[in-house]
PDB file as gemmi writes it, atoms N, CA and C in Angstrom:
CRYST1    1.000    1.000    1.000  90.00  90.00  90.00 P 1                      
ATOM      1  N   MET A   1      17.848   5.385 -37.951  1.00  0.00           N  
ATOM      2  CA  MET A   1      18.182   4.755 -36.681  1.00  0.00           C  
ATOM      3  C   MET A   1      17.859   5.714 -35.530  1.00  0.00           C  
ATOM      4  N   MET A   2      17.269   5.192 -34.480  1.00  0.00           N  
ATOM      5  CA  MET A   2      16.859   6.000 -33.330  1.00  0.00           C  
ATOM      6  C   MET A   2      18.047   6.203 -32.396  1.00  0.00           C  
ATOM      7  N   THR A   3      18.257   7.443 -31.960  1.00  0.00           N  
ATOM      8  CA  THR A   3      19.358   7.739 -31.048  1.00  0.00           C  
ATOM      9  C   THR A   3      19.020   7.246 -29.648  1.00  0.00           C  
ATOM     10  N   LEU A   4      20.060   7.146 -28.834  1.00  0.00           N  
ATOM     11  CA  LEU A   4      19.875   6.691 -27.458  1.00  0.00           C  
ATOM     12  C   LEU A   4      18.934   7.605 -26.695  1.00  0.00           C  
ATOM     13  N   SER A   5      19.087   8.917 -26.846  1.00  0.00           N  
ATOM     14  CA  SER A   5      18.226   9.851 -26.113  1.00  0.00           C  
ATOM     15  C   SER A   5      16.781   9.764 -26.602  1.00  0.00           C  
ATOM     16  N   ALA A   6      16.560   9.530 -27.900  1.00  0.00           N  
ATOM     17  CA  ALA A   6      15.198   9.377 -28.417  1.00  0.00           C  
ATOM     18  C   ALA A   6      14.570   8.093 -27.881  1.00  0.00           C  
ATOM     19  N   ARG A   7      15.374   7.028 -27.807  1.00  0.00           N  
ATOM     20  CA  ARG A   7      14.878   5.771 -27.226  1.00  0.00           C  
ATOM     21  C   ARG A   7      14.519   5.953 -25.759  1.00  0.00           C  
ATOM     22  N   GLN A   8      15.389   6.676 -25.032  1.00  0.00           N  
ATOM     23  CA  GLN A   8      15.152   6.937 -23.609  1.00  0.00           C  
ATOM     24  C   GLN A   8      13.875   7.745 -23.417  1.00  0.00           C  
ATOM     25  N   GLU A   9      13.686   8.773 -24.246  1.00  0.00           N  
ATOM     26  CA  GLU A   9      12.475   9.589 -24.154  1.00  0.00           C  
ATOM     27  C   GLU A   9      11.232   8.751 -24.439  1.00  0.00           C  
ATOM     28  N   GLY A  10      11.339   7.825 -25.408  1.00  0.00           N  
ATOM     29  CA  GLY A  10      10.219   6.934 -25.718  1.00  0.00           C  
ATOM     30  C   GLY A  10       9.880   6.027 -24.550  1.00  0.00           C  
ATOM     31  N   LEU A  11      10.912   5.488 -23.898  1.00  0.00           N  
ATOM     32  CA  LEU A  11      10.695   4.636 -22.719  1.00  0.00           C  
ATOM     33  C   LEU A  11      10.047   5.428 -21.592  1.00  0.00           C  
ATOM     34  N   GLU A  12      10.570   6.627 -21.350  1.00  0.00           N  
ATOM     35  CA  GLU A  12      10.017   7.454 -20.279  1.00  0.00           C  
ATOM     36  C   GLU A  12       8.562   7.811 -20.558  1.00  0.00           C  
ATOM     37  N   SER A  13       8.251   8.126 -21.792  1.00  0.00           N  
ATOM     38  CA  SER A  13       6.873   8.453 -22.157  1.00  0.00           C  
ATOM     39  C   SER A  13       5.954   7.243 -21.957  1.00  0.00           C  
ATOM     40  N   ALA A  14       6.424   6.072 -22.376  1.00  0.00           N  
ATOM     41  CA  ALA A  14       5.626   4.849 -22.221  1.00  0.00           C  
ATOM     42  C   ALA A  14       5.376   4.553 -20.742  1.00  0.00           C  
ATOM     43  N   TRP A  15       6.401   4.729 -19.915  1.00  0.00           N  
ATOM     44  CA  TRP A  15       6.232   4.452 -18.485  1.00  0.00           C  
ATOM     45  C   TRP A  15       5.375   5.509 -17.795  1.00  0.00           C  
ATOM     46  N   ARG A  16       5.448   6.755 -18.207  1.00  0.00           N  
ATOM     47  CA  ARG A  16       4.549   7.769 -17.640  1.00  0.00           C  
ATOM     48  C   ARG A  16       3.100   7.383 -17.912  1.00  0.00           C  
ATOM     49  N   GLN A  17       2.831   6.971 -19.148  1.00  0.00           N  
ATOM     50  CA  GLN A  17       1.476   6.552 -19.514  1.00  0.00           C  
ATOM     51  C   GLN A  17       1.055   5.320 -18.722  1.00  0.00           C  
ATOM     52  N   ARG A  18       1.984   4.372 -18.573  1.00  0.00           N  
ATOM     53  CA  ARG A  18       1.694   3.141 -17.821  1.00  0.00           C  
ATOM     54  C   ARG A  18       1.398   3.473 -16.352  1.00  0.00           C  
ATOM     55  N   LEU A  19       2.185   4.365 -15.746  1.00  0.00           N  
ATOM     56  CA  LEU A  19       1.969   4.731 -14.345  1.00  0.00           C  
ATOM     57  C   LEU A  19       0.650   5.480 -14.164  1.00  0.00           C  
ATOM     58  N   THR A  20       0.257   6.257 -15.161  1.00  0.00           N  
ATOM     59  CA  THR A  20      -1.049   6.933 -15.113  1.00  0.00           C  
ATOM     60  C   THR A  20      -2.167   5.895 -15.176  1.00  0.00           C  
ATOM     61  N   ARG A  21      -2.024   4.909 -16.064  1.00  0.00           N  
ATOM     62  CA  ARG A  21      -3.030   3.839 -16.144  1.00  0.00           C  
ATOM     63  C   ARG A  21      -3.120   3.086 -14.824  1.00  0.00           C  
ATOM     64  N   PHE A  22      -1.960   2.839 -14.186  1.00  0.00           N  
ATOM     65  CA  PHE A  22      -1.976   2.149 -12.898  1.00  0.00           C  
ATOM     66  C   PHE A  22      -2.749   2.947 -11.857  1.00  0.00           C  
ATOM     67  N   ALA A  23      -2.473   4.258 -11.783  1.00  0.00           N  
ATOM     68  CA  ALA A  23      -3.138   5.109 -10.791  1.00  0.00           C  
ATOM     69  C   ALA A  23      -4.651   5.104 -10.971  1.00  0.00           C  
ATOM     70  N   GLN A  24      -5.110   4.927 -12.191  1.00  0.00           N  
ATOM     71  CA  GLN A  24      -6.545   4.929 -12.475  1.00  0.00           C  
ATOM     72  C   GLN A  24      -7.156   3.534 -12.434  1.00  0.00           C  
ATOM     73  N   SER A  25      -6.323   2.497 -12.342  1.00  0.00           N  
ATOM     74  CA  SER A  25      -6.813   1.123 -12.483  1.00  0.00           C  
ATOM     75  C   SER A  25      -7.494   0.567 -11.240  1.00  0.00           C  
ATOM     76  N   GLY A  26      -7.030   0.953 -10.067  1.00  0.00           N  
ATOM     77  CA  GLY A  26      -7.566   0.364  -8.844  1.00  0.00           C  
ATOM     78  C   GLY A  26      -7.014  -1.021  -8.571  1.00  0.00           C  
ATOM     79  N   LEU A  27      -6.050  -1.475  -9.370  1.00  0.00           N  
ATOM     80  CA  LEU A  27      -5.455  -2.796  -9.201  1.00  0.00           C  
ATOM     81  C   LEU A  27      -4.273  -2.742  -8.243  1.00  0.00           C  
ATOM     82  N   THR A  28      -3.895  -3.901  -7.725  1.00  0.00           N  
ATOM     83  CA  THR A  28      -2.651  -3.991  -6.977  1.00  0.00           C  
ATOM     84  C   THR A  28      -1.505  -3.892  -7.977  1.00  0.00           C  
ATOM     85  N   ILE A  29      -0.322  -3.605  -7.476  1.00  0.00           N  
ATOM     86  CA  ILE A  29       0.838  -3.508  -8.366  1.00  0.00           C  
ATOM     87  C   ILE A  29       1.072  -4.838  -9.070  1.00  0.00           C  
ATOM     88  N   LYS A  30       0.979  -5.925  -8.328  1.00  0.00           N  
ATOM     89  CA  LYS A  30       1.214  -7.254  -8.909  1.00  0.00           C  
ATOM     90  C   LYS A  30       0.212  -7.548 -10.024  1.00  0.00           C  
ATOM     91  N   ALA A  31      -1.067  -7.310  -9.777  1.00  0.00           N  
ATOM     92  CA  ALA A  31      -2.102  -7.576 -10.784  1.00  0.00           C  
ATOM     93  C   ALA A  31      -1.929  -6.673 -12.003  1.00  0.00           C  
ATOM     94  N   PHE A  32      -1.594  -5.399 -11.768  1.00  0.00           N  
ATOM     95  CA  PHE A  32      -1.399  -4.465 -12.874  1.00  0.00           C  
ATOM     96  C   PHE A  32      -0.211  -4.897 -13.732  1.00  0.00           C  
ATOM     97  N   CYS A  33       0.884  -5.296 -13.092  1.00  0.00           N  
ATOM     98  CA  CYS A  33       2.068  -5.715 -13.830  1.00  0.00           C  
ATOM     99  C   CYS A  33       1.789  -6.969 -14.658  1.00  0.00           C  
ATOM    100  N   GLN A  34       1.004  -7.891 -14.122  1.00  0.00           N  
ATOM    101  CA  GLN A  34       0.626  -9.073 -14.897  1.00  0.00           C  
ATOM    102  C   GLN A  34      -0.207  -8.665 -16.100  1.00  0.00           C  
ATOM    103  N   GLN A  35      -1.121  -7.750 -15.911  1.00  0.00           N  
ATOM    104  CA  GLN A  35      -1.984  -7.270 -16.993  1.00  0.00           C  
ATOM    105  C   GLN A  35      -1.159  -6.584 -18.082  1.00  0.00           C  
ATOM    106  N   GLU A  36      -0.137  -5.821 -17.685  1.00  0.00           N  
ATOM    107  CA  GLU A  36       0.696  -5.056 -18.623  1.00  0.00           C  
ATOM    108  C   GLU A  36       1.891  -5.868 -19.146  1.00  0.00           C  
ATOM    109  N   SER A  37       2.077  -7.077 -18.632  1.00  0.00           N  
ATOM    110  CA  SER A  37       3.204  -7.937 -19.012  1.00  0.00           C  
ATOM    111  C   SER A  37       4.564  -7.274 -18.732  1.00  0.00           C  
ATOM    112  N   VAL A  38       4.665  -6.676 -17.541  1.00  0.00           N  
ATOM    113  CA  VAL A  38       5.937  -6.108 -17.091  1.00  0.00           C  
ATOM    114  C   VAL A  38       6.246  -6.677 -15.712  1.00  0.00           C  
ATOM    115  N   SER A  39       7.514  -6.663 -15.342  1.00  0.00           N  
ATOM    116  CA  SER A  39       7.882  -7.194 -14.033  1.00  0.00           C  
ATOM    117  C   SER A  39       7.582  -6.169 -12.936  1.00  0.00           C  
ATOM    118  N   VAL A  40       7.349  -6.669 -11.750  1.00  0.00           N  
ATOM    119  CA  VAL A  40       7.121  -5.805 -10.593  1.00  0.00           C  
ATOM    120  C   VAL A  40       8.373  -4.964 -10.340  1.00  0.00           C  
ATOM    121  N   TRP A  41       9.551  -5.569 -10.507  1.00  0.00           N  
ATOM    122  CA  TRP A  41      10.797  -4.828 -10.333  1.00  0.00           C  
ATOM    123  C   TRP A  41      10.842  -3.636 -11.280  1.00  0.00           C  
ATOM    124  N   SER A  42      10.494  -3.841 -12.566  1.00  0.00           N  
ATOM    125  CA  SER A  42      10.497  -2.735 -13.544  1.00  0.00           C  
ATOM    126  C   SER A  42       9.521  -1.645 -13.130  1.00  0.00           C  
ATOM    127  N   PHE A  43       8.352  -2.053 -12.631  1.00  0.00           N  
ATOM    128  CA  PHE A  43       7.358  -1.075 -12.187  1.00  0.00           C  
ATOM    129  C   PHE A  43       7.945  -0.172 -11.114  1.00  0.00           C  
ATOM    130  N   TYR A  44       8.509  -0.780 -10.060  1.00  0.00           N  
ATOM    131  CA  TYR A  44       9.081   0.019  -8.973  1.00  0.00           C  
ATOM    132  C   TYR A  44      10.251   0.869  -9.466  1.00  0.00           C  
ATOM    133  N   HIS A  45      11.091   0.307 -10.320  1.00  0.00           N  
ATOM    134  CA  HIS A  45      12.238   1.041 -10.850  1.00  0.00           C  
ATOM    135  C   HIS A  45      11.769   2.297 -11.592  1.00  0.00           C  
ATOM    136  N   TRP A  46      10.815   2.143 -12.502  1.00  0.00           N  
ATOM    137  CA  TRP A  46      10.363   3.287 -13.294  1.00  0.00           C  
ATOM    138  C   TRP A  46       9.539   4.264 -12.475  1.00  0.00           C  
ATOM    139  N   ARG A  47       8.769   3.763 -11.513  1.00  0.00           N  
ATOM    140  CA  ARG A  47       8.005   4.689 -10.668  1.00  0.00           C  
ATOM    141  C   ARG A  47       8.950   5.573  -9.864  1.00  0.00           C  
ATOM    142  N   ARG A  48      10.001   4.963  -9.326  1.00  0.00           N  
ATOM    143  CA  ARG A  48      10.987   5.735  -8.565  1.00  0.00           C  
ATOM    144  C   ARG A  48      11.721   6.702  -9.498  1.00  0.00           C  
ATOM    145  N   ARG A  49      12.043   6.242 -10.683  1.00  0.00           N  
ATOM    146  CA  ARG A  49      12.767   7.080 -11.643  1.00  0.00           C  
ATOM    147  C   ARG A  49      11.942   8.271 -12.122  1.00  0.00           C  
ATOM    148  N   MET A  50      10.636   8.106 -12.227  1.00  0.00           N  
ATOM    149  CA  MET A  50       9.759   9.164 -12.719  1.00  0.00           C  
ATOM    150  C   MET A  50       9.423  10.201 -11.650  1.00  0.00           C  
ATOM    151  N   GLN A  51       9.674   9.872 -10.386  1.00  0.00           N  
ATOM    152  CA  GLN A  51       9.382  10.820  -9.319  1.00  0.00           C  
ATOM    153  C   GLN A  51      10.391  11.943  -9.351  1.00  0.00           C  
ATOM    154  N   GLU A  52       9.913  13.158  -9.219  1.00  0.00           N  
ATOM    155  CA  GLU A  52      10.794  14.323  -9.186  1.00  0.00           C  
ATOM    156  C   GLU A  52      11.248  14.547  -7.749  1.00  0.00           C  
ATOM    157  N   PRO A  53      12.555  14.626  -7.514  1.00  0.00           N  
ATOM    158  CA  PRO A  53      13.012  14.903  -6.154  1.00  0.00           C  
ATOM    159  C   PRO A  53      12.614  16.310  -5.728  1.00  0.00           C  
ATOM    160  N   ALA A  54      12.336  16.471  -4.444  1.00  0.00           N  
ATOM    161  CA  ALA A  54      11.943  17.766  -3.895  1.00  0.00           C  
ATOM    162  C   ALA A  54      13.092  18.767  -3.992  1.00  0.00           C  
ATOM    163  N   ALA A  55      14.302  18.280  -3.819  1.00  0.00           N  
ATOM    164  CA  ALA A  55      15.491  19.133  -3.916  1.00  0.00           C  
ATOM    165  C   ALA A  55      16.578  18.315  -4.597  1.00  0.00           C  
ATOM    166  N   PRO A  56      17.495  18.973  -5.275  1.00  0.00           N  
ATOM    167  CA  PRO A  56      18.588  18.238  -5.913  1.00  0.00           C  
ATOM    168  C   PRO A  56      19.377  17.445  -4.885  1.00  0.00           C  
ATOM    169  N   CYS A  57      19.855  16.273  -5.281  1.00  0.00           N  
ATOM    170  CA  CYS A  57      20.639  15.429  -4.381  1.00  0.00           C  
ATOM    171  C   CYS A  57      21.915  16.139  -3.965  1.00  0.00           C  
ATOM    172  N   GLY A  58      22.289  15.928  -2.725  1.00  0.00           N  
ATOM    173  CA  GLY A  58      23.536  16.495  -2.239  1.00  0.00           C  
ATOM    174  C   GLY A  58      23.441  17.932  -1.773  1.00  0.00           C  
ATOM    175  N   THR A  59      22.269  18.542  -1.805  1.00  0.00           N  
ATOM    176  CA  THR A  59      22.154  19.913  -1.329  1.00  0.00           C  
ATOM    177  C   THR A  59      21.737  19.905   0.129  1.00  0.00           C  
ATOM    178  N   ASP A  60      22.287  20.815   0.878  1.00  0.00           N  
ATOM    179  CA  ASP A  60      21.913  20.947   2.284  1.00  0.00           C  
ATOM    180  C   ASP A  60      20.773  21.942   2.391  1.00  0.00           C  
ATOM    181  N   THR A  61      19.664  21.491   2.954  1.00  0.00           N  
ATOM    182  CA  THR A  61      18.533  22.384   3.173  1.00  0.00           C  
ATOM    183  C   THR A  61      18.067  22.228   4.601  1.00  0.00           C  
ATOM    184  N   ALA A  62      17.360  23.224   5.101  1.00  0.00           N  
ATOM    185  CA  ALA A  62      16.840  23.157   6.467  1.00  0.00           C  
ATOM    186  C   ALA A  62      15.842  22.019   6.600  1.00  0.00           C  
ATOM    187  N   ALA A  63      15.119  21.701   5.538  1.00  0.00           N  
ATOM    188  CA  ALA A  63      14.127  20.634   5.589  1.00  0.00           C  
ATOM    189  C   ALA A  63      14.777  19.270   5.790  1.00  0.00           C  
ATOM    190  N   ALA A  64      16.069  19.145   5.450  1.00  0.00           N  
ATOM    191  CA  ALA A  64      16.747  17.863   5.566  1.00  0.00           C  
ATOM    192  C   ALA A  64      17.328  17.642   6.968  1.00  0.00           C  
ATOM    193  N   ALA A  65      17.172  18.592   7.866  1.00  0.00           N  
ATOM    194  CA  ALA A  65      17.713  18.485   9.209  1.00  0.00           C  
ATOM    195  C   ALA A  65      16.998  17.383   9.984  1.00  0.00           C  
ATOM    196  N   PHE A  66      17.710  16.789  10.930  1.00  0.00           N  
ATOM    197  CA  PHE A  66      17.149  15.749  11.777  1.00  0.00           C  
ATOM    198  C   PHE A  66      16.144  16.341  12.755  1.00  0.00           C  
ATOM    199  N   VAL A  67      15.018  15.680  12.906  1.00  0.00           N  
ATOM    200  CA  VAL A  67      13.995  16.121  13.848  1.00  0.00           C  
ATOM    201  C   VAL A  67      13.717  14.965  14.801  1.00  0.00           C  
ATOM    202  N   ASP A  68      14.024  15.148  16.071  1.00  0.00           N  
ATOM    203  CA  ASP A  68      13.774  14.120  17.073  1.00  0.00           C  
ATOM    204  C   ASP A  68      12.331  14.227  17.530  1.00  0.00           C  
ATOM    205  N   LEU A  69      11.553  13.197  17.258  1.00  0.00           N  
ATOM    206  CA  LEU A  69      10.146  13.193  17.650  1.00  0.00           C  
ATOM    207  C   LEU A  69       9.930  12.561  19.010  1.00  0.00           C  
ATOM    208  N   GLY A  70      10.999  12.122  19.633  1.00  0.00           N  
ATOM    209  CA  GLY A  70      10.886  11.515  20.947  1.00  0.00           C  
ATOM    210  C   GLY A  70      10.566  10.034  20.847  1.00  0.00           C  
ATOM    211  N   ALA A  71      10.542   9.385  21.976  1.00  0.00           N  
ATOM    212  CA  ALA A  71      10.263   7.951  22.023  1.00  0.00           C  
ATOM    213  C   ALA A  71       8.762   7.692  21.980  1.00  0.00           C  
ATOM    214  N   VAL A  72       8.402   6.614  21.342  1.00  0.00           N  
ATOM    215  CA  VAL A  72       7.009   6.182  21.312  1.00  0.00           C  
ATOM    216  C   VAL A  72       6.931   4.901  22.124  1.00  0.00           C  
ATOM    217  N   THR A  73       6.136   4.921  23.160  1.00  0.00           N  
ATOM    218  CA  THR A  73       6.015   3.741  24.012  1.00  0.00           C  
ATOM    219  C   THR A  73       4.850   2.887  23.560  1.00  0.00           C  
ATOM    220  N   SER A  74       4.893   1.625  23.894  1.00  0.00           N  
ATOM    221  CA  SER A  74       3.811   0.723  23.504  1.00  0.00           C  
ATOM    222  C   SER A  74       2.527   1.027  24.272  1.00  0.00           C  
ATOM    223  N   ALA A  75       2.622   1.829  25.351  1.00  0.00           N  
ATOM    224  CA  ALA A  75       1.436   2.198  26.115  1.00  0.00           C  
ATOM    225  C   ALA A  75       0.675   3.343  25.461  1.00  0.00           C  
ATOM    226  N   SER A  76       1.269   3.948  24.441  1.00  0.00           N  
ATOM    227  CA  SER A  76       0.621   5.062  23.763  1.00  0.00           C  
ATOM    228  C   SER A  76      -0.611   4.585  23.012  1.00  0.00           C  
ATOM    229  N   PRO A  77      -1.817   5.146  23.270  1.00  0.00           N  
ATOM    230  CA  PRO A  77      -3.028   4.689  22.596  1.00  0.00           C  
ATOM    231  C   PRO A  77      -2.990   4.919  21.090  1.00  0.00           C  
ATOM    232  N   ARG A  78      -2.302   5.970  20.633  1.00  0.00           N  
ATOM    233  CA  ARG A  78      -2.237   6.240  19.197  1.00  0.00           C  
ATOM    234  C   ARG A  78      -1.463   5.145  18.474  1.00  0.00           C  
ATOM    235  N   VAL A  79      -0.410   4.639  19.091  1.00  0.00           N  
ATOM    236  CA  VAL A  79       0.393   3.590  18.467  1.00  0.00           C  
ATOM    237  C   VAL A  79      -0.394   2.294  18.421  1.00  0.00           C  
ATOM    238  N   GLU A  80      -1.056   1.948  19.505  1.00  0.00           N  
ATOM    239  CA  GLU A  80      -1.820   0.702  19.554  1.00  0.00           C  
ATOM    240  C   GLU A  80      -2.967   0.715  18.555  1.00  0.00           C  
ATOM    241  N   ALA A  81      -3.618   1.855  18.374  1.00  0.00           N  
ATOM    242  CA  ALA A  81      -4.729   1.938  17.435  1.00  0.00           C  
ATOM    243  C   ALA A  81      -4.243   1.817  16.000  1.00  0.00           C  
ATOM    244  N   ALA A  82      -3.013   2.270  15.717  1.00  0.00           N  
ATOM    245  CA  ALA A  82      -2.492   2.235  14.355  1.00  0.00           C  
ATOM    246  C   ALA A  82      -1.941   0.870  13.980  1.00  0.00           C  
ATOM    247  N   ALA A  83      -1.550   0.073  14.969  1.00  0.00           N  
ATOM    248  CA  ALA A  83      -0.961  -1.231  14.689  1.00  0.00           C  
ATOM    249  C   ALA A  83      -2.054  -2.280  14.473  1.00  0.00           C  
ATOM    250  N   PRO A  84      -1.850  -3.206  13.520  1.00  0.00           N  
ATOM    251  CA  PRO A  84      -2.812  -4.283  13.319  1.00  0.00           C  
ATOM    252  C   PRO A  84      -2.911  -5.147  14.568  1.00  0.00           C  
ATOM    253  N   ALA A  85      -4.063  -5.720  14.787  1.00  0.00           N  
ATOM    254  CA  ALA A  85      -4.284  -6.552  15.969  1.00  0.00           C  
ATOM    255  C   ALA A  85      -3.259  -7.676  16.015  1.00  0.00           C  
ATOM    256  N   GLY A  86      -2.616  -7.836  17.152  1.00  0.00           N  
ATOM    257  CA  GLY A  86      -1.647  -8.902  17.351  1.00  0.00           C  
ATOM    258  C   GLY A  86      -0.285  -8.632  16.725  1.00  0.00           C  
ATOM    259  N   ALA A  87      -0.057  -7.457  16.212  1.00  0.00           N  
ATOM    260  CA  ALA A  87       1.222  -7.156  15.569  1.00  0.00           C  
ATOM    261  C   ALA A  87       2.225  -6.698  16.617  1.00  0.00           C  
ATOM    262  N   ALA A  88       3.128  -7.584  16.992  1.00  0.00           N  
ATOM    263  CA  ALA A  88       4.151  -7.221  17.965  1.00  0.00           C  
ATOM    264  C   ALA A  88       5.274  -6.456  17.276  1.00  0.00           C  
ATOM    265  N   ASN A  89       5.594  -6.857  16.061  1.00  0.00           N  
ATOM    266  CA  ASN A  89       6.652  -6.199  15.300  1.00  0.00           C  
ATOM    267  C   ASN A  89       6.032  -5.516  14.090  1.00  0.00           C  
ATOM    268  N   LEU A  90       6.440  -4.304  13.861  1.00  0.00           N  
ATOM    269  CA  LEU A  90       5.919  -3.537  12.731  1.00  0.00           C  
ATOM    270  C   LEU A  90       7.070  -2.727  12.155  1.00  0.00           C  
ATOM    271  N   THR A  91       7.281  -2.816  10.835  1.00  0.00           N  
ATOM    272  CA  THR A  91       8.334  -2.066  10.166  1.00  0.00           C  
ATOM    273  C   THR A  91       7.740  -1.309   8.997  1.00  0.00           C  
ATOM    274  N   VAL A  92       8.068  -0.021   8.911  1.00  0.00           N  
ATOM    275  CA  VAL A  92       7.631   0.821   7.801  1.00  0.00           C  
ATOM    276  C   VAL A  92       8.888   1.311   7.096  1.00  0.00           C  
ATOM    277  N   ARG A  93       8.936   1.150   5.768  1.00  0.00           N  
ATOM    278  CA  ARG A  93      10.094   1.591   4.991  1.00  0.00           C  
ATOM    279  C   ARG A  93       9.624   2.602   3.950  1.00  0.00           C  
ATOM    280  N   LEU A  94      10.291   3.758   3.910  1.00  0.00           N  
ATOM    281  CA  LEU A  94      10.004   4.789   2.918  1.00  0.00           C  
ATOM    282  C   LEU A  94      11.248   4.985   2.063  1.00  0.00           C  
ATOM    283  N   ASP A  95      11.113   4.794   0.752  1.00  0.00           N  
ATOM    284  CA  ASP A  95      12.198   5.059  -0.184  1.00  0.00           C  
ATOM    285  C   ASP A  95      12.016   6.469  -0.714  1.00  0.00           C  
ATOM    286  N   LEU A  96      12.898   7.352  -0.312  1.00  0.00           N  
ATOM    287  CA  LEU A  96      12.811   8.763  -0.659  1.00  0.00           C  
ATOM    288  C   LEU A  96      13.751   9.078  -1.822  1.00  0.00           C  
ATOM    289  N   PRO A  97      13.577  10.227  -2.453  1.00  0.00           N  
ATOM    290  CA  PRO A  97      14.467  10.605  -3.554  1.00  0.00           C  
ATOM    291  C   PRO A  97      15.927  10.636  -3.121  1.00  0.00           C  
ATOM    292  N   CYS A  98      16.803  10.541  -4.083  1.00  0.00           N  
ATOM    293  CA  CYS A  98      18.260  10.599  -3.879  1.00  0.00           C  
ATOM    294  C   CYS A  98      18.793   9.387  -3.131  1.00  0.00           C  
ATOM    295  N   GLY A  99      18.063   8.298  -3.128  1.00  0.00           N  
ATOM    296  CA  GLY A  99      18.536   7.091  -2.488  1.00  0.00           C  
ATOM    297  C   GLY A  99      18.398   7.065  -0.979  1.00  0.00           C  
ATOM    298  N   VAL A 100      17.667   7.990  -0.399  1.00  0.00           N  
ATOM    299  CA  VAL A 100      17.466   8.035   1.048  1.00  0.00           C  
ATOM    300  C   VAL A 100      16.384   7.025   1.419  1.00  0.00           C  
ATOM    301  N   VAL A 101      16.674   6.184   2.397  1.00  0.00           N  
ATOM    302  CA  VAL A 101      15.710   5.202   2.875  1.00  0.00           C  
ATOM    303  C   VAL A 101      15.443   5.480   4.345  1.00  0.00           C  
ATOM    304  N   LEU A 102      14.165   5.648   4.689  1.00  0.00           N  
ATOM    305  CA  LEU A 102      13.754   5.879   6.076  1.00  0.00           C  
ATOM    306  C   LEU A 102      13.059   4.616   6.545  1.00  0.00           C  
ATOM    307  N   THR A 103      13.575   3.989   7.601  1.00  0.00           N  
ATOM    308  CA  THR A 103      12.977   2.786   8.152  1.00  0.00           C  
ATOM    309  C   THR A 103      12.580   3.052   9.588  1.00  0.00           C  
ATOM    310  N   ILE A 104      11.310   2.758   9.887  1.00  0.00           N  
ATOM    311  CA  ILE A 104      10.777   2.914  11.235  1.00  0.00           C  
ATOM    312  C   ILE A 104      10.373   1.524  11.694  1.00  0.00           C  
ATOM    313  N   ALA A 105      10.977   1.067  12.788  1.00  0.00           N  
ATOM    314  CA  ALA A 105      10.698  -0.278  13.263  1.00  0.00           C  
ATOM    315  C   ALA A 105      10.155  -0.229  14.684  1.00  0.00           C  
ATOM    316  N   ARG A 106       9.210  -1.109  14.927  1.00  0.00           N  
ATOM    317  CA  ARG A 106       8.606  -1.232  16.269  1.00  0.00           C  
ATOM    318  C   ARG A 106       8.633  -2.709  16.625  1.00  0.00           C  
ATOM    319  N   GLY A 107       9.099  -3.012  17.811  1.00  0.00           N  
ATOM    320  CA  GLY A 107       9.021  -4.399  18.233  1.00  0.00           C  
ATOM    321  C   GLY A 107      10.241  -4.994  18.720  1.00  0.00           C  
TER     322      GLY A 107                                                      
END                                                                             
């Protein structure tokens, strides 16, 4: 009988291999998941789980300090060039290690 930790190691190994195949596939996540017969939710779950955090959760580091970048106005040429044509509202979400979510919204 396989122990829980051996089963877990087998799952992790299978997902590492699957994520490597995805990186080399050139497919969208949805198309890759259909090809591999796995759910998109499972893909995101395991990809997040396989990522190594930069620092252990709950530790205070200088890199984690707040940095105020100032206000970005809609008159800024860099912002207008980066936004898709006609995009009045734009939201970017970054899921970082340790459950940190960074959301940047414009509009």
